[in-house]
MARTOR-595818 format. One record per residue (C-alpha): residue in three letters; z, x, y. Coordinates in steps of 0.1 Angstrom, whole numbers, padded with zeros to 4 digits, always signed. Layout:
ALAZXY ...
This chain:
MET-0696+0843+0675 ASN-0676+0831+0703 ILE-0696+0833+0734 PRO-0672+0826+0761 LEU-0647+0853+0748 ILE-0676+0880+0745 MET-0688+0872+0782 PHE-0649+0871+0795 LEU-0642+0904+0777 ALA-0676+0919+0792 PHE-0666+0910+0827 VAL-0631+0923+0823 GLY-0645+0956+0807 LEU-0669+0963+0842 THR-0640+0957+0863 LEU-0619+0982+0848 LEU-0645+1006+0850 ILE-0647+0999+0887 THR-0610+1003+0890 PHE-0612+1037+0871 TRP-0638+1049+0893 ALA-0621+1036+0925 ALA-0587+1051+0914 LYS-0603+1086+0916 LYS-0614+1081+0951 ASN-0580+1067+0965 THR-0569+1094+0985 GLY-0543+1087+1010 ALA-0534+1051+1027 SER-0567+1048+1045 ALA-0586+1046+1011 TYR-0558+1027+0993 PHE-0555+1003+1021 ALA-0588+1001+1038 ALA-0616+1017+1013 GLY-0615+1045+1038 ARG-0633+1022+1061 SER-0666+1029+1045 ILE-0679+0994+1034 THR-0715+0984+1049 GLY-0718+0951+1067 TRP-0738+0934+1037 GLN-0712+0946+1014 ASN-0684+0933+1035 GLY-0699+0901+1038 LEU-0705+0896+1002 ALA-0669+0905+0994 VAL-0658+0884+1022 ALA-0674+0857+1006 GLY-0661+0867+0971 ASP-0628+0868+0987 TYR-0629+0831+1001 MET-0650+0813+0974 SER-0621+0809+0954 ALA-0611+0788+0923 ALA-0602+0761+0948 SER-0638+0762+0960 PHE-0658+0760+0927 LEU-0632+0745+0905 GLY-0612+0723+0927 ILE-0637+0712+0954 SER-0665+0701+0928 GLY-0638+0680+0911 MET-0628+0664+0946 ILE-0665+0655+0952 CYS-0670+0644+0919 PHE-0641+0616+0921 TYR-0638+0612+0960 GLY-0675+0616+0971 TYR-0680+0620+1009 ASP-0639+0627+1016 GLY-0641+0657+0987 PHE-0670+0672+1006 MET-0649+0671+1040 TYR-0633+0702+1019 SER-0664+0719+1018 VAL-0673+0709+1055 GLY-0638+0724+1066 PHE-0639+0759+1049 LEU-0677+0767+1063 VAL-0669+0757+1097 ALA-0635+0780+1096 TYR-0659+0808+1096 ILE-0669+0800+1132 THR-0634+0804+1143 VAL-0631+0843+1128 LEU-0667+0852+1140 LEU-0660+0841+1179 VAL-0622+0846+1180 VAL-0606+0870+1154 ALA-0631+0897+1139 GLU-0639+0919+1170 PRO-0604+0926+1183 LEU-0588+0926+1148 ARG-0609+0956+1138 ASN-0607+0975+1170 ALA-0569+0972+1178 GLY-0555+0976+1139 LYS-0553+0997+1113 TYR-0541+0981+1078 THR-0527+0945+1086 MET-0528+0916+1110 ALA-0494+0928+1126 ASP-0513+0960+1138 LEU-0528+0939+1164 LEU-0496+0919+1175 ALA-0476+0954+1172 TYR-0501+0969+1198 ARG-0483+0956+1229 LEU-0454+0939+1215 LYS-0421+0951+1201 PRO-0435+0963+1168 ARG-0405+0958+1146 PRO-0395+0921+1152 VAL-0430+0911+1152 ARG-0440+0932+1118 ALA-0409+0917+1102 LEU-0420+0880+1109 ALA-0457+0888+1102 SER-0450+0905+1067 LEU-0429+0876+1061 SER-0457+0851+1068 THR-0484+0872+1052 LEU-0463+0870+1017 THR-0459+0832+1021 VAL-0495+0823+1026 SER-0506+0848+1002 THR-0483+0835+0974 PHE-0494+0798+0983 TYR-0528+0810+0977 MET-0522+0827+0949 ILE-0504+0800+0931 ALA-0539+0778+0931 GLN-0558+0808+0917 MET-0532+0814+0889 VAL-0533+0775+0877 GLY-0571+0778+0879 ALA-0570+0806+0859 GLY-0547+0791+0835 VAL-0569+0760+0832 ILE-0601+0781+0824 ILE-0589+0803+0799 GLN-0571+0775+0783 ARG-0603+0760+0777 LEU-0624+0792+0772 ILE-0607+0807+0747 GLY-0579+0782+0734 LEU-0550+0806+0749 PRO-0520+0782+0760 PHE-0514+0778+0797 ALA-0486+0801+0802 PRO-0498+0830+0787 ALA-0533+0825+0803 VAL-0517+0827+0837 ILE-0497+0857+0826 GLY-0525+0876+0813 VAL-0544+0871+0847 GLY-0514+0882+0868 MET-0513+0912+0847 LEU-0550+0921+0848 MET-0550+0915+0887 LEU-0522+0942+0891 VAL-0541+0967+0871 TYR-0572+0965+0899 VAL-0544+0963+0926 VAL-0521+0991+0915 PHE-0544+1016+0908 GLY-0579+1006+0922 GLY-0565+0997+0959 MET-0589+0982+0983 LEU-0623+0999+0971 ALA-0617+0983+0935 THR-0609+0951+0952 THR-0639+0951+0975 TRP-0665+0958+0945 VAL-0647+0931+0922 GLN-0653+0905+0950 ILE-0689+0920+0955 ILE-0699+0915+0920 LYS-0682+0882+0917 ALA-0697+0867+0947 LEU-0730+0876+0930 LEU-0722+0859+0901 LEU-0710+0828+0914 ILE-0743+0823+0937 ALA-0765+0829+0907 GLY-0744+0806+0886 ALA-0741+0778+0915 MET-0780+0782+0918 LEU-0787+0777+0879 LEU-0761+0746+0878 SER-0776+0731+0911 TYR-0812+0734+0895 LEU-0801+0721+0860 VAL-0785+0689+0883 LEU-0818+0682+0902 GLN-0838+0690+0870 TYR-0822+0659+0855 HIS-0831+0638+0884 HIS-0864+0649+0884 PHE-0863+0670+0915 SER-0862+0641+0934 PHE-0833+0638+0962 THR-0839+0603+0964 GLU-0833+0595+0927 PHE-0802+0620+0930 PHE-0787+0601+0961 ASN-0795+0569+0948 ALA-0773+0576+0917 VAL-0748+0590+0942 SER-0745+0559+0958 LYS-0739+0536+0926 ALA-0722+0564+0905 ASP-0707+0550+0872 TYR-0696+0582+0852 ALA-0729+0576+0828 GLY-0725+0542+0827 THR-0687+0544+0815 ALA-0668+0529+0845 GLU-0673+0505+0874 PRO-0701+0517+0900 LYS-0689+0532+0930 ASN-0705+0547+0962 LEU-0695+0581+0966 MET-0715+0584+0999 GLU-0692+0559+1016 PRO-0662+0574+1034 GLY-0625+0569+1024 LEU-0622+0567+0988 LYS-0593+0595+0990 PHE-0587+0593+1030 GLY-0593+0556+1038 VAL-0567+0531+1045 ALA-0574+0508+1017 VAL-0568+0538+0992 ALA-0543+0560+1011 GLY-0526+0537+1033 PRO-0526+0535+1071 TRP-0519+0574+1071 GLY-0549+0583+1054 PRO-0573+0588+1081 LEU-0550+0611+1099 ASP-0544+0633+1067 LEU-0581+0640+1068 ILE-0579+0653+1105 SER-0548+0671+1096 LEU-0568+0688+1065 GLY-0597+0695+1087 LEU-0574+0711+1115 GLY-0556+0734+1090 LEU-0591+0745+1073 VAL-0608+0753+1104 LEU-0579+0769+1119 GLY-0567+0785+1089 THR-0589+0809+1081 ALA-0585+0831+1112 GLY-0548+0834+1101 LEU-0552+0841+1064 PRO-0541+0880+1061 HIS-0566+0886+1031 ILE-0596+0876+1047 LEU-0582+0894+1079 VAL-0579+0929+1062 ARG-0612+0927+1049 PHE-0624+0937+1086 TYR-0603+0971+1082 THR-0628+0979+1054 VAL-0659+0989+1077 PRO-0666+1014+1100 ASP-0666+0995+1134 ALA-0666+0960+1149 LYS-0703+0956+1151 THR-0701+0961+1113 ALA-0672+0934+1111 ARG-0693+0907+1130 SER-0721+0917+1111 SER-0701+0909+1078 VAL-0691+0874+1094 VAL-0727+0866+1097 TRP-0736+0877+1061 ALA-0705+0857+1049 MET-0711+0829+1065 ALA-0747+0825+1052 ILE-0737+0829+1015 ILE-0707+0804+1020 GLY-0728+0780+1037 LEU-0755+0782+1006 PHE-0723+0782+0984 TYR-0709+0750+0998 ILE-0741+0729+1000 MET-0745+0735+0963 THR-0708+0723+0954 THR-0722+0689+0965 PHE-0748+0688+0935 PHE-0722+0699+0912 GLY-0695+0673+0923 PHE-0724+0645+0927 GLY-0741+0656+0897 ALA-0708+0656+0874 ALA-0704+0617+0885 THR-0740+0609+0879 ILE-0744+0628+0847 LEU-0710+0630+0829 LYS-0689+0601+0812 LYS-0655+0598+0829 ALA-0636+0603+0794 LEU-0649+0640+0798 ILE-0634+0648+0831 THR-0601+0630+0828 THR-0571+0640+0810 ALA-0556+0625+0780 ALA-0533+0607+0803 GLY-0565+0591+0821 LYS-0561+0615+0853 PRO-0590+0628+0873 ASP-0593+0666+0856 THR-0605+0677+0889 ASN-0603+0714+0878 MET-0627+0714+0852 VAL-0657+0693+0864 ALA-0683+0722+0874 PRO-0678+0740+0838 ILE-0679+0706+0817 LEU-0714+0699+0838 ALA-0725+0733+0828 GLN-0717+0726+0794 VAL-0735+0694+0789 LEU-0768+0705+0808 GLY-0769+0742+0798 GLY-0750+0745+0765 GLU-0726+0766+0751 PHE-0739+0798+0766 PHE-0741+0783+0802 PHE-0707+0769+0799 ALA-0694+0805+0790 PHE-0714+0821+0820 ILE-0701+0794+0843 SER-0663+0797+0828 ALA-0665+0835+0832 VAL-0676+0834+0866 ALA-0648+0807+0873 PHE-0626+0837+0857 ALA-0645+0866+0879 THR-0635+0841+0912 ILE-0599+0839+0904 LEU-0595+0876+0896 ALA-0613+0886+0928 VAL-0592+0863+0951 VAL-0560+0871+0934 ALA-0565+0908+0941 GLY-0574+0903+0975 LEU-0544+0883+0981 THR-0521+0909+0963 MET-0538+0936+0979 SER-0532+0919+1016 ALA-0493+0908+1005 SER-0487+0946+0997 ALA-0500+0964+1022 SER-0482+0939+1047 PHE-0448+0947+1032 ALA-0455+0985+1027 HIS-0470+0992+1061 ASP-0453+0967+1082 PHE-0418+0963+1070 TYR-0413+0992+1047 SER-0427+1018+1071 ASN-0424+1004+1107 VAL-0393+0980+1105 ILE-0372+1002+1079 HIS-0382+1033+1089 HIS-0395+1031+1127 GLY-0427+1043+1117 LYS-0417+1078+1106 THR-0415+1082+1068 ASN-0414+1116+1062 ARG-0426+1113+1026 PRO-0464+1114+1020 GLY-0477+1086+0999 MET-0443+1068+0999 GLU-0461+1037+1016 VAL-0489+1036+0986 LYS-0459+1035+0962 VAL-0443+1009+0980 ALA-0473+0985+0981 ARG-0479+0989+0944 ILE-0444+0979+0938 THR-0447+0947+0961 ALA-0478+0939+0942 PHE-0456+0934+0910 CYS-0432+0915+0928 VAL-0459+0890+0943 GLY-0474+0888+0910 ALA-0444+0881+0892 VAL-0434+0853+0918 SER-0470+0836+0918 ILE-0470+0837+0880 SER-0438+0821+0878 ILE-0444+0790+0901 ALA-0479+0785+0886 ILE-0463+0781+0850 TYR-0437+0756+0867 LEU-0463+0738+0883 GLY-0486+0735+0850 PRO-0521+0730+0847 SER-0527+0693+0865 VAL-0520+0700+0902 ASN-0554+0704+0921 ALA-0564+0740+0931 ALA-0580+0729+0963 PHE-0548+0712+0976 LEU-0529+0740+0970 VAL-0551+0760+0990 GLY-0551+0734+1018 LEU-0514+0738+1022 ALA-0519+0777+1023 PHE-0545+0770+1052 ALA-0518+0750+1072 VAL-0495+0776+1070 ALA-0518+0803+1081 ALA-0527+0783+1112 SER-0495+0773+1121 ALA-0475+0807+1120 ASN-0505+0835+1124 LEU-0532+0818+1145 PRO-0512+0810+1176 VAL-0498+0847+1181 ILE-0530+0865+1173 ILE-0548+0844+1199 PHE-0519+0848+1226 SER-0518+0885+1220 VAL-0554+0890+1226 PHE-0561+0866+1253 TRP-0528+0859+1273 LYS-0514+0887+1295 ARG-0478+0870+1301 PHE-0474+0870+1261 ASN-0446+0886+1252 THR-0421+0894+1221 THR-0399+0864+1220 GLY-0430+0845+1221 ALA-0445+0860+1191 VAL-0414+0857+1173 ALA-0410+0820+1179 GLY-0446+0813+1171 LEU-0442+0832+1137 SER-0408+0817+1129 VAL-0413+0779+1139 GLY-0450+0777+1131 LEU-0435+0790+1093 ALA-0406+0772+1090 SER-0423+0738+1104 SER-0450+0739+1080 ILE-0430+0748+1050 ILE-0406+0721+1057 LEU-0430+0693+1066 ILE-0450+0704+1030 LEU-0416+0699+1013 LEU-0409+0667+1030 SER-0444+0654+1022 PRO-0455+0630+0992 ASN-0463+0661+0971 GLY-0428+0677+0980 VAL-0394+0675+0965 PHE-0388+0639+0971 GLY-0421+0629+0957 LYS-0446+0602+0969 ASP-0421+0574+0971 GLY-0390+0592+0987 ALA-0416+0613+1010 ILE-0399+0617+1048 PHE-0432+0634+1063 PRO-0463+0609+1055 LEU-0488+0633+1056 GLU-0501+0655+1024 ASN-0511+0684+1048 PRO-0488+0692+1076 GLY-0516+0709+1101 ILE-0518+0680+1126 VAL-0482+0685+1133 SER-0473+0721+1125 ILE-0502+0739+1142 PRO-0492+0721+1174 ILE-0456+0728+1170 GLY-0469+0767+1164 PHE-0486+0771+1197 ILE-0460+0753+1218 ALA-0430+0775+1200 ALA-0452+0808+1209 TRP-0460+0793+1245 LEU-0423+0780+1255 GLY-0409+0814+1238 THR-0428+0830+1263 ILE-0423+0812+1293 LEU-0388+0806+1292 THR-0378+0843+1287 ALA-0383+0871+1310 ARG-0417+0889+1316 ASP-0422+0920+1299 PRO-0438+0946+1322 GLU-0446+0969+1291 ALA-0464+0941+1271 GLU-0485+0932+1301 ALA-0494+0969+1313 LYS-0507+0973+1276 PHE-0527+0941+1280 ALA-0557+0957+1297 GLU-0557+0988+1274 LEU-0559+0959+1245 THR-0586+0941+1262 VAL-0605+0969+1266 ARG-0599+0986+1228 ALA-0605+0950+1216 HIS-0638+0946+1232 THR-0653+0982+1232 GLY-0637+0995+1203 LEU-0626+1028+1220 GLY-0598+1046+1201 ALA-0603+1022+1174 GLU-0596+1035+1136 LYS-0626+1056+1121 ALA-0642+1058+1089 THR-0629+1087+1065 SER-0649+1102+1037 HIS-0637+1098+1003 
């Protein structure tokens, strides 16, 4: 009996039933794009957590901690702390001023066409970067789970994700994310319990083993509690510590600019529920990231190094958690953890595709091409479905090209840097700076997006490789984020004042903080 295959098919069957149920409720754009704004605080909190705890978190970070210890844990810290920015700066104004996408907030007081066009381009870029990471994780998991080669595995996940998005819309995506979050927390708790059981429930014994990790006696001992194993000068050269700061900036500021996280706040009935859902999400995500330390450190003290390295002897950072589950809990637990990892990927990919297709259909098609006057009912939803196919095809192709060896957490770190450089400056200036105008928004979006992508291409992981890199840092955040803010500021102060945008600032401020005139929930 192939237990992994049975669990895999059971989850697919359950999520397809949810999609069938949601498809019958998808009447109109509000239901398709925002689940009728009927999701409660705890439900949205779970869905946000499910959207956020991606393959990078579960697979990539546990691998990073296993091999790089303290430095790998910095990814966890960055991902968690990021939600403070979302809670304090973004969640409430976005829910009150927007409708379906991030660009709704920007277009509230600025000229809508140029702002929406660039916001749509930025959303598609960030979503594609993030999605590639999930596709790579999916290919690796299914390859291990049911023996399917990497490329067909990635294509299969892509096709399944398109079914959720095209037919189920945001309602199906939300419930897939809720179920996935519950499964992931349950799996993480059980795996953490087994790791502590192995160390006789003694934190002293556990951390002593971590401080002289020898990968079950098969490698030279190293202290994983000591900083510098990945970003230290001795390992990464003089730029290593700066790379860590750059990564931290990207993670902490990037979440508030991630389109697939931002659109989740449109699914709730009001701003109070949006804030409550962020608190729920922070609690769930915080619990999860504490547990990633047990997976990562546990793998380093329990697993033989040969089990978690590739045939070429390189760290297999994406498979540490499932292999640890197999060693501690047997085939059944391995199947469960692998199925949960697969669920994680499907839920996140569905959320990403949803935000990308909503942005293109609502911002670009309806408001840029048709000036917000599409007279064909249902056309916006139809365009969103076609966009989902296109975004899926691009992500699948790039994931297959990159192959299974690239680390999922690293790819996601790049998506965060792009979001923080392009989206965050214009969101903050739109809400908090009266003088901000359309030219500033266009400059911030275009320069932030271009600078982050160019620096990624010129980095050690870019087109010229490690030896020929022109930009020395792996993550561009420390340079590209200030460039995005400066471009938005210069674009504003070097051009004439916009009386219309300034006049609408007071209106936006009132609406952002009180919810007066905000989009309401619709009955299914």
